[in-house]
ZALUM-458715 format. One record per residue: residue number from 1; residue in one letter; x, y, z negated of N, C-alpha, C in turn. Coordinates in Angstrom, 1 decimal, padded with zeros to 4 digits. Atoms other than C-alpha are relative to their C-alpha. Layout:
REM ZALUM-458715
resi, resn, n.X, n.Y, n.Z, ca.X, ca.Y, ca.Z, c.X, c.Y, c.Z
NUM, A, X, Y, Z, X, Y, Z, X, Y, Z
...
//
This chain:
REM ZALUM-458715
resi, resn, n.X, n.Y, n.Z, ca.X, ca.Y, ca.Z, c.X, c.Y, c.Z
1, M, -000.8, -001.2, 000.4, 026.9, 289.5, -198.1, 001.5, -000.2, 000.0
2, S, -001.3, 000.2, 000.0, 030.3, 287.9, -198.5, 000.5, -000.2, 001.5
3, K, -000.3, 000.1, -001.4, 030.2, 287.3, -194.8, 000.5, 001.4, 000.6
4, F, -000.3, -001.3, -000.3, 029.8, 290.8, -193.9, 001.2, 000.8, -000.6
5, V, -001.5, -000.6, 000.5, 032.8, 291.9, -196.3, 001.0, -000.8, 000.6
6, L, -001.3, 000.7, -000.7, 034.8, 289.2, -194.8, 000.2, 000.7, 001.3
7, L, -000.1, -000.6, -001.5, 034.0, 290.5, -191.3, 000.6, 001.5, 000.2
8, F, -000.4, -001.5, 000.4, 034.5, 294.0, -192.5, 001.8, 000.2, -000.2
9, I, -001.6, 000.1, 000.3, 038.1, 293.0, -193.6, 000.6, -000.2, 001.1
10, F, -000.5, 000.7, -001.1, 038.9, 291.1, -190.7, 000.1, 001.2, 001.1
11, L, 000.6, -001.1, -001.1, 037.6, 294.2, -188.3, 001.2, 001.1, -000.5
12, I, -001.1, -001.2, 000.2, 039.8, 296.8, -190.3, 001.2, -000.6, -000.1
13, N, -001.3, 000.3, -000.3, 042.9, 294.6, -190.2, 000.3, -000.2, 001.6
14, L, -000.5, 000.1, -001.1, 042.5, 294.0, -186.6, -000.2, 001.5, 000.7
15, G, 000.0, -001.4, -000.2, 041.7, 297.8, -186.0, 001.3, 000.6, 000.0
16, V, -001.2, -000.5, 000.6, 044.5, 298.9, -187.9, 001.3, -000.2, 000.9
17, S, -001.1, 000.6, -000.6, 047.0, 296.6, -186.3, 000.3, 000.3, 001.6
18, M, -000.2, -000.2, -001.1, 046.1, 297.7, -183.1, 000.2, 001.7, 000.5
19, L, -000.3, -001.6, 000.1, 046.3, 301.5, -183.9, 001.3, 000.2, -000.2
20, L, -001.5, -000.3, 000.7, 049.8, 301.3, -186.1, 000.6, -001.0, 000.5
21, G, -001.0, 001.1, -000.2, 051.2, 298.2, -185.0, 000.8, -000.6, -000.9
22, A, -000.7, 000.5, 001.4, 052.2, 297.7, -188.7, -000.4, -001.2, -000.3
23, Y, 000.7, 001.0, 000.6, 050.0, 295.0, -189.5, -000.1, -001.4, 000.9
24, E, 000.1, 001.1, -000.6, 049.8, 291.3, -188.4, -001.3, -000.7, 000.0
25, I, 001.2, 000.7, 000.3, 047.0, 288.8, -188.3, 000.1, -000.6, -001.5
26, G, 000.2, 000.7, 001.4, 046.1, 287.7, -192.0, 000.5, 001.2, -000.9
27, D, 000.0, -000.9, 000.8, 047.3, 291.0, -193.4, -001.0, 000.8, -000.6
28, T, 001.1, -000.9, 000.7, 045.4, 293.5, -196.0, 000.5, 001.4, 000.5
29, M, -000.3, -001.3, 000.0, 045.3, 297.0, -195.4, 000.2, 000.5, -001.3
30, T, -000.3, -000.6, 001.2, 047.0, 298.9, -198.2, -000.9, 001.0, -000.6
31, I, 000.8, -001.2, 000.0, 045.1, 301.4, -200.0, 000.7, 001.5, 000.3
32, A, -000.7, -001.4, -000.3, 047.9, 304.3, -199.3, -000.5, -000.1, 001.6
33, D, 000.6, -000.2, -001.4, 047.0, 303.4, -195.5, -001.3, 000.1, 000.3
34, Q, 001.4, -000.3, -000.3, 043.3, 303.7, -195.9, 000.0, 001.4, -000.3
35, Y, -000.2, -001.6, 000.1, 044.0, 307.3, -197.2, 000.8, 000.6, 001.1
36, F, -000.8, -000.8, -001.3, 045.9, 308.2, -193.8, -001.3, 000.5, 000.6
37, E, 001.2, -000.9, -000.8, 043.8, 310.8, -191.9, 000.3, -000.1, 001.3
38, Y, 000.1, 000.0, -001.5, 042.7, 310.4, -188.5, -000.6, 001.3, 000.5
39, D, 000.7, -000.7, -000.5, 041.6, 313.3, -186.5, -001.1, -000.5, 001.1
40, I, 001.5, 000.5, -000.9, 037.9, 312.9, -184.9, 000.3, 000.9, 001.4
41, C, 000.2, -001.0, -001.5, 038.2, 313.9, -181.1, -001.0, -000.2, 000.8
42, Y, 001.3, 000.1, -000.9, 035.0, 312.6, -179.8, -000.8, -000.9, -000.9
43, G, 001.0, 000.5, 000.9, 031.8, 311.8, -181.3, -000.6, 000.7, -001.3
44, E, 000.3, -000.8, 001.1, 029.8, 312.6, -184.3, 000.8, -000.8, -001.1
45, Y, -000.6, 000.5, 001.4, 031.3, 312.3, -188.0, -000.4, 001.1, -000.8
46, P, 000.5, -001.4, 001.0, 030.3, 314.3, -191.0, 001.1, 000.7, -000.4
47, E, -001.1, -000.8, 000.3, 033.9, 315.3, -191.6, 000.9, 000.1, 001.2
48, E, -001.0, -000.4, -001.0, 036.8, 316.6, -189.6, 001.1, -000.8, 000.1
49, V, -001.0, 001.3, -000.2, 038.9, 313.5, -190.2, -000.5, -001.0, -000.4
50, F, 000.5, 001.3, 000.3, 038.3, 309.9, -190.7, 001.2, -000.8, -000.7
51, K, -000.5, 000.9, 000.6, 039.7, 307.6, -193.4, -000.6, -001.2, -000.1
52, F, 000.8, 001.5, 000.4, 039.1, 303.9, -194.0, -000.3, 000.2, -001.0
53, A, 000.3, 000.1, 001.6, 038.6, 304.6, -197.5, -001.2, 000.7, -000.3
54, D, 001.5, -000.4, 000.2, 035.6, 306.6, -196.7, -001.0, -001.0, 000.2
55, I, 001.0, 000.9, -000.2, 033.9, 303.4, -195.7, 000.4, -001.0, -000.5
56, N, -000.2, 001.3, 000.8, 035.2, 301.0, -198.2, -000.3, 000.4, -001.5
57, G, 000.6, -000.4, 001.3, 033.0, 300.9, -201.0, 000.9, -000.2, -001.2
58, A, -000.6, 000.0, 001.3, 035.8, 299.9, -203.6, 000.9, 001.1, -000.3
59, T, -000.6, -001.3, 000.1, 037.5, 303.3, -203.1, -001.0, 001.3, 000.2
60, N, 000.8, -001.2, -000.2, 034.4, 305.5, -202.3, -001.3, 000.0, -001.0
61, G, 001.1, 000.3, 001.1, 032.0, 304.5, -205.2, -001.2, -000.9, 000.3
62, G, 000.9, 001.5, 000.0, 030.4, 301.3, -204.1, -000.8, 000.3, 001.3
63, D, 001.0, -000.2, -001.2, 028.8, 302.7, -200.6, 001.1, -000.5, 001.4
64, Y, -000.6, 001.0, -000.8, 030.2, 299.8, -198.5, -000.5, 000.5, 001.5
65, K, 000.7, -000.3, -000.9, 029.9, 300.7, -194.8, 000.6, -000.5, 001.3
66, V, -000.5, 000.8, -001.2, 030.7, 299.3, -191.1, 000.3, 001.1, 000.8
67, A, -000.2, -000.7, -000.7, 032.4, 301.3, -188.7, 000.5, -000.6, 001.6
68, V, -000.2, 000.7, -001.3, 032.7, 300.6, -184.8, 001.1, 001.4, 000.6
69, I, -001.0, -001.0, -000.4, 036.0, 302.5, -183.8, 000.5, -000.4, 001.5
70, G, -000.4, 000.1, -001.2, 036.6, 303.2, -180.1, 001.3, 000.8, 000.5
71, M, -001.3, -000.6, -000.3, 039.8, 304.1, -178.6, 000.3, 000.2, 001.6
72, S, -000.2, 000.0, -001.7, 040.4, 305.3, -174.8, 001.3, 001.3, 000.0
73, A, -000.9, -001.2, -000.7, 043.3, 307.4, -173.2, 000.1, 000.1, 001.7
74, T, -000.1, -000.3, -001.6, 043.7, 308.9, -169.8, 001.6, 000.2, 000.3
75, W, -001.3, -000.3, 000.1, 047.5, 308.2, -169.4, 000.3, 000.1, 001.5
//
């Protein structure tokens, strides 16, 4: 179980650093940044916006989840 939590934290840190550029390797995502809302442009999600706090069991009542987040652009 702890391996999955560590993997989850690593993937969150990696994903955020790629999206925002504010984090570097080894940084931990702040609670304030976990509540930042991202619009859902493609795919299925039960809400209109995505927040990392929705998949963090420490902030959503104990329901830990893993998310695969894809980003694509046509520049």
